[in-house]
Steps between C-alpha positions, in 0.01 A plus 500: 500500500786725594658421159199608310486825698847582407450425130189720514700779655766475217231510240355803658835678493566438144154491368419721203185683418394811296438834652139600469467710185852413377608285220827420690547204731670550833724242688472518879843471658440581859200629695582855422672470168391386152672514162291611203531377141507856396823564704709225335318405175312179420796289426696571822172473694434160358855395566500610869158351571612160374786502743305652792219243478741211553754625750620143582622480139668838494860404564662694226387839354680573180352828399791667314384783265123437556419869537386456866588847604446636844141350539608141412780508734297638787242222443774231514668660819173527685372151417501309829454148351825446307681326781654241275676753272874430445577698181362844402622663177358842446780636287427766239151590625544863599347422851667819628569587861136443619498151352835420661373622836209261478735218418729589786220512755386147417502267801363196336782368283682303763636263230626760257837423351534702193383857441566680165406867483743603233411803291187631683563867571535430867627792721658524833176450703416185308849358566465591864178302527675210335793528739283534801317172431546241773288221359714360216728303718569246210589758237801392290476733197409874488524696172440874536718603199412789272293677764583847636515397865785739580722495807206504746346193336834314496563579858172332598587194295841485662346527848278211455561225759228260398632352180740248662472281190571756238728380228460747206450879528486717184476874527667589170444797277401786721699723727506406869808695575775442754248494786299216333823301428615536858170380643515190272865435600420528862221240493591196727171300446561367147737223596377292204544770236650356182429774234509888546443730205553865567602598147428854383407608855767777551609363835838669468818434681336518846237255399754268357710512814198398705434200263872402514491505881195265525594179686146350497472377147707184528299332225526786241569353154407789270558876550392760239624861553515624146520877443481629859750791504730287726857630530824333606415498875184315444684245283759459770229419755350243273831352422575461865183313573581148645138379557384427146681173466236367272494790249489378140388816303600856557385758244653846567495672169548880444616589854805711483706317761837561321824306552483531880154347523588236250805395691291439813255277311782320325662419841186337630574142613147421630308452180620155428193414300488806282398417143380822351669844551388801299692828545412660161583872508658499842829647384714252670812591303815294461563448865148378552542253217837382654341434846215303337754289306692420819185394689535126561157463685267530203563151364135451398478825295311442167402852399712808535402844360770766509372697210545877488745479790799713376719201462808548274773265374654479843179381659444257213843360560415447866182328414675275255709362775194370693511122578198477735200535285500159341115493473473848330246482208404859437756786512399853402786754457324724247543877509844511645837600348668170477628561139727249315748467785239394745309271259834329417576400857146403573519253212781317688284411805472119529266487806169609344443193299129495557430855355193508271481880468780747507396859418781734420313752281581871522852443595691637200621149415640441149779338323730282723263498792194390298702228320619364830145501644365313187776254524413425872131538518367507142205286612368732757562848338161611389438537126492866496849509672678303231580794288794735605310813433208380713709424811679837461209729457230340719 
């Protein structure tokens, strides 16, 4: 009898009817809130109704780019019956700050593991509501990328102490500033974090220092800090980190860390599992290249990008003497000033036997250097690099 009463209660909450004198149906979500077909359109209304009527079957909501907007997100956030929900993808729906606040205030999704709110025009207050949620104790993945959450929103995320199971955090592509970066770096709750993406967040040197000083993320395997206005001191802090013993991927493109910062990264002896290292545009110079070449820790390195790094013939010679990267498959040295002299010595390396791609474009290589490269690696030089003029002018 009790079971029938509960079922009747659920049906009452999600039951739909038409307003008197209106052609639009409504969907009752709670006693004081109902969603109208007019707010979200007939297709979204029908979609939500189908899920809301069978909450026991609503384990995954994959609503990416469904034009839910604010009203749809509010209806989902306020629905009290979706207690079995584990995955919620609301990416690219323009739910805005109000929609995010409704999501953040939800206290029903005790089983939620994955939340994707990418590209939704969510501002600081929306991110604060998300960060303040204390219900999602099983959350493993949070994607808030491409949302203007600002420093205030990032600080709220960083201060969260509920997500003890969080493994992946993505805040890329909007400025959170140094304060946001510092808050993220100081978090001591995310002991299971494996992937952190703060690319294009303008965390600056101060934010990078805080990230580098983190001693909690012992399981971190992938760190993305592309284009963050990080200087040498930030790179030094990151290079000195001894906690990330499981790091396999480090993407740090277009941060002007210079030779000093590069030397600190090159001297790191903790990242014994590092497989992918991308420092495109970091201006590491010849000394940076030398330090990298002398590193004997990165024995598992498969992909190395040192393009646009101000490396000349001297740096190329240092790289050519490397004997550690026996698994290297992809090597990008494009956009430097290696010239013939550097190309010739690189062709003499006998360690990189597994190379499948070697990019030396835009390096003013011609004549002797090009012939030496073709003799050594003709099978991996791309078709467009086979001509002398191509390699010289690109």
